[in-house]
C-alpha positions in Angstrom: -0.1 0.2 0.0 2.8 2.1 -0.1 4.0 4.9 3.2 1.1 6.4 4.6 2.0 10.0 5.8 0.7 11.7 8.3 2.0 15.5 7.7 0.9 17.9 10.9 1.8 21.6 11.0 3.2 22.7 14.3 1.1 24.2 16.8 0.3 28.1 17.3 3.3 30.5 18.4 3.0 33.9 19.4 4.2 35.6 15.7 1.0 32.8 14.7 -1.4 35.0 16.7 0.0 38.4 15.8 -0.2 37.4 12.0 3.5 37.7 11.3 5.8 36.0 9.0 7.9 33.7 11.2 9.5 31.7 8.3 13.2 30.4 9.7 12.6 32.4 13.3 13.1 30.2 16.3 9.7 30.3 18.2 8.3 28.5 21.1 4.7 27.3 21.1 2.3 29.8 22.9 0.4 27.8 25.8 -2.4 27.2 23.2 0.3 25.6 20.9 1.0 23.2 23.3 -2.7 22.1 23.9 -3.0 21.6 20.1 -0.1 19.4 19.8 -1.6 17.4 22.9 -4.9 17.3 21.0 -3.3 16.0 17.9 -1.2 13.6 20.1 -4.4 12.1 21.2 -6.4 12.1 18.0 -3.2 10.0 16.8 -2.8 7.5 19.7 -4.4 4.5 18.1 -2.3 4.8 14.9 0.3 2.4 14.8 3.6 5.0 13.8 6.8 3.4 13.5 8.8 7.3 12.6 8.3 10.6 13.4 10.5 13.1 11.4 10.5 17.2 12.1 11.8 20.0 10.9 14.4 21.2 13.4 12.8 24.6 14.5 11.1 24.2 18.1 7.4 25.0 17.2 8.0 21.7 15.2 10.3 19.8 17.4 8.0 21.0 20.3 4.9 19.6 18.6 7.0 16.1 17.4 8.0 15.7 21.0 4.3 16.0 22.3 3.2 13.4 19.8 6.2 11.2 20.7 5.0 10.7 23.7 2.6 8.5 23.1 4.4 6.6 20.5 7.4 4.0 20.8 9.7 5.7 18.1 12.5 8.7 18.2 12.0 12.1 16.5 14.3 12.5 13.4 15.3 15.6 12.9 15.5 16.6 9.3 17.1 20.1 8.4 14.9 20.1 4.4 11.7 20.3 6.3 12.2 23.4 7.9 9.9 26.3 6.8 10.6 28.8 3.8 12.7 31.7 4.4 10.6 34.8 4.7 14.1 37.0 4.6 13.7 40.6 5.8 9.7 39.7 6.1 10.1 37.8 8.8 8.5 39.0 11.9 6.4 41.7 9.9 3.0 41.7 9.6 1.1 41.7 6.6 -0.6 44.9 6.2 3.3 46.3 7.1 5.1 43.8 4.3 2.4 45.1 1.4 3.5 48.7 2.5 7.4 48.3 2.6 7.5 45.9 0.0 4.9 46.6 -2.1 6.3 45.1 -5.5 8.2 41.9 -4.0 4.9 40.8 -2.0 2.4 41.7 -4.9 5.1 39.3 -7.4 5.5 37.0 -4.7 1.7 36.4 -4.2 1.0 36.0 -7.8 4.0 33.4 -8.6 6.1 32.5 -5.6 7.2 29.8 -8.0 9.6 32.3 -9.6 9.7 35.0 -6.9 11.2 35.0 -3.4 10.3 37.1 -0.2 13.2 40.0 -0.1 16.0 38.2 0.6 14.3 35.2 1.3 13.6 31.4 -0.5 11.6 30.6 -3.7 8.8 28.5 -3.3 10.6 26.5 -5.9 13.6 25.7 -3.7 11.3 24.8 -0.4 9.2 22.3 -2.8 12.3 20.7 -4.2 13.8 20.3 -0.5 10.2 18.8 0.4 10.2 16.6 -2.2 13.5 15.4 -2.2 13.2 14.8 2.2 9.7 13.0 1.5 11.6 10.4 -0.9 14.4 9.5 1.3 11.6 9.1 4.3 9.8 7.0 1.6 13.1 5.1 1.1 13.8 4.4 5.0 10.5 3.0 5.8 8.9 -0.3 4.9 5.9 -1.0 2.7 2.5 -0.4 4.6 4.4 2.3 7.1 3.0 5.0 9.0 4.9 7.8 8.9 4.4 11.6 11.3 5.9 14.1 9.5 6.0 17.8 11.7 6.5 20.6 10.0 5.8 23.6 8.7 2.7 25.5 6.5 5.1 26.4 3.6 6.5 23.3 3.1 2.9 21.3 3.6 1.5 23.2 0.8 4.8 22.9 -1.6 4.0 19.0 -1.2 0.7 19.0 -1.9 0.8 21.1 -4.8 3.1 18.6 -6.2 1.5 16.1 -5.7 -1.7 17.4 -7.0 0.3 19.3 -9.8 -1.8 21.9 -9.2 -0.5 25.6 -10.7 1.3 27.3 -8.6 -0.4 30.3 -9.0 -2.4 28.5 -7.0 -0.7 28.0 -3.3 -2.9 30.1 -1.7 -6.2 28.4 -2.2 -4.9 25.8 0.4 -5.2 26.8 3.6 -3.3 24.9 6.7 -4.6 25.6 10.2 -2.4 25.3 13.4 -2.1 21.6 13.9 -3.7 20.4 11.1 -3.2 16.8 9.9 -3.2 16.1 6.2 -3.0 12.3 5.2 -1.3 11.1 2.2 -0.3 7.5 1.2 2.4 7.4 -1.4 2.6 4.0 -3.6 5.0 3.5 -6.0 5.3 7.5 -6.5 1.6 8.1 -7.0 -0.2 9.8 -4.0 -3.6 9.0 -2.7 -4.7 12.1 -0.7 -7.2 11.1 2.6 -7.3 14.4 4.2 -6.1 18.0 3.7 -6.1 20.6 6.6 -8.0 18.2 8.6 -8.9 20.1 12.5 -11.8 18.2 13.9 -9.3 17.1 16.8 -8.8 20.9 17.8 -12.7 21.8 17.9 -16.2 20.0 18.2 -18.0 22.9 16.1 -17.1 24.4 13.5 -15.6 27.9 13.6 -14.5 30.5 11.3 -11.1 31.3 12.7 -9.5 30.6 9.6 -11.4 32.7 7.5 -9.3 35.4 8.9 -6.3 34.6 6.6 -8.1 34.3 3.8 -9.8 37.7 4.0 -6.3 39.3 4.6 -4.9 37.5 1.5 -7.7 39.0 -0.2 -7.8 42.2 0.8 -3.4 42.8 0.4 -4.0 41.1 -3.0 -3.7 43.1 -6.2 -6.9 43.5 -8.0 -5.9 42.3 -12.0 
């Protein structure tokens, strides 16, 4: 059946809460982020996960170590799973970036594959290293293995776009909530996507908090 990936975005950080790009910044989880990670661990408690992989950044690694507590598995740290570098935008709010780096920001929103954040990393570079790492993980695990990968929104988006063969211009169409779980089976190079941005473990009822990011990008994106 191939390798089943549980791709998990890290829990909330202070910069997430404040609506700032964090990228390579090494930020701790908030108390809510820790709680979210515990809920993700509980949701996966009955899954026989053979290996856990994590980005080296604290917010991902702390999430991974919380998931690890219910598993008989070590956490393997992989640098290729770190978040996209946002360069000069890191730590800044969306509106401020649009004001100070307007042309770069609008070019990146429209085509992040060929345009990088100011002084940062292109979506192409992120996607290449993410796909390389996933292939490494597949080679390291046996068929029918269940693998948890704790990483970042940008990395997960790059993989989903690659697997779905979506136009990169639609990268913003896929939302990744805090501690969202995505489930994908890769068998002989072909992806079977079972869930995207699942957050049912975090809230018993639907809420509209994730609409906030849609509202921000819709407002900031220049009209064609």
